[in-house]
C-alpha positions in Angstrom: -24.4 94.1 128.8 -22.2 97.0 127.7 -18.8 97.4 129.1 -19.8 101.0 130.0 -22.6 99.8 132.3 -20.2 97.5 134.1 -17.6 100.2 134.5 -20.1 102.7 135.7 -21.4 100.3 138.4 -17.9 99.4 139.4 -16.9 103.1 139.9 -20.2 103.9 141.7 -19.5 101.1 144.2 -15.9 102.3 144.8 -17.3 105.9 145.3 -19.9 104.6 147.8 -17.1 102.9 149.7 -15.5 106.3 150.4 -18.2 106.8 153.1 -17.2 103.7 154.9 -14.8 103.5 157.8 -11.2 103.0 156.6 -10.9 99.3 157.4 -14.3 98.6 155.8 -13.4 100.6 152.8 -10.1 98.8 152.3 -11.7 95.4 152.5 -14.7 96.4 150.4 -12.6 98.0 147.7 -10.3 94.9 147.5 -13.2 92.5 147.4 -15.1 94.5 144.7 -11.9 94.8 142.6 -11.3 91.0 142.9 -14.9 90.1 142.1 -15.1 92.3 139.0 -11.7 91.0 137.7 -12.7 87.4 138.4 -15.9 87.9 136.5 -14.4 89.8 133.5 -14.9 86.9 131.1 -18.0 85.2 132.4 -20.6 83.6 130.2 -23.3 85.9 129.0 -26.0 84.2 131.1 -24.2 85.0 134.3 -23.7 88.7 133.5 -27.3 89.9 134.4 -27.4 88.1 137.8 -23.9 89.4 138.6 -24.9 93.0 137.7 -28.2 92.7 139.5 -26.6 91.6 142.8 -24.0 94.4 142.7 -26.6 97.0 141.8 -28.7 95.8 144.7 -25.6 96.1 146.9 -24.9 99.7 145.7 -28.5 100.7 146.3 -28.6 99.2 149.8 -25.3 100.9 150.7 -26.4 104.2 149.3 -29.5 104.0 151.5 -27.5 103.0 154.6 -25.0 105.8 154.3 -27.8 108.3 153.6 -27.1 109.2 150.0 -30.6 108.1 148.9 -32.9 109.6 151.4 -32.4 109.5 155.2 -30.0 106.9 156.7 -31.9 103.7 157.0 -29.7 102.2 159.7 -26.9 103.0 162.1 -25.1 99.8 161.1 -23.8 98.9 157.7 -24.6 95.8 155.7 -27.3 93.2 156.2 -27.5 89.6 157.2 -27.3 86.9 154.5 -30.5 84.8 154.4 -29.2 81.3 155.0 -31.8 79.9 152.5 -29.8 81.8 149.7 -26.8 79.7 150.4 -28.5 76.8 148.7 -28.3 78.7 145.4 -24.5 79.3 145.8 -21.9 77.2 144.0 -19.1 75.7 145.9 -16.7 78.4 144.8 -19.0 81.1 146.1 -19.3 79.4 149.5 -15.5 79.2 149.6 -15.3 82.9 148.7 -17.7 83.8 151.6 -15.6 81.7 153.9 -12.4 83.5 152.8 -14.1 86.9 153.2 -15.2 85.9 156.7 -11.6 84.9 157.6 -10.3 88.2 156.3 -12.9 90.1 158.4 -12.0 88.1 161.5 -8.3 88.8 161.0 -9.0 92.5 160.4 -11.1 92.6 163.6 -8.4 90.9 165.7 -5.7 93.2 164.4 -8.0 96.2 165.2 -8.7 94.9 168.7 -5.0 94.2 169.4 -4.1 97.6 168.3 -6.7 99.2 170.5 -5.9 97.2 173.6 -2.2 98.1 173.4 -2.7 101.8 173.3 -2.8 104.1 176.2 -4.6 107.4 176.3 -3.0 110.7 177.2 -4.9 110.7 180.5 -3.3 107.3 181.4 0.1 108.6 180.5 -0.3 111.5 182.9 -1.3 109.3 185.8 
């Protein structure tokens, strides 16, 4: 796989993330950057599956945000088929767990920030 193809996919994904809400974009950008760095020196037999999964992600995201035809959903993302977990290595399961923790922390911070704010209408009362 040519370095140019990898770089093009990487840049495409980061561009697609621009259409995401800020907190999703931040998390998505960081995860994407970490994954591409982590897989920089992988064995040749792992390059094609890595690129295929990220290309599928980019295509799905493009459809969901409406870049490729009409928006396919009002929500972003898709559920992970639990049967696919059987194909994951322990490190990948751990990465999913860490990603889930980061999302939960982000959601809790977001909710805490929203519950502590008062609207202009509340201030006038």
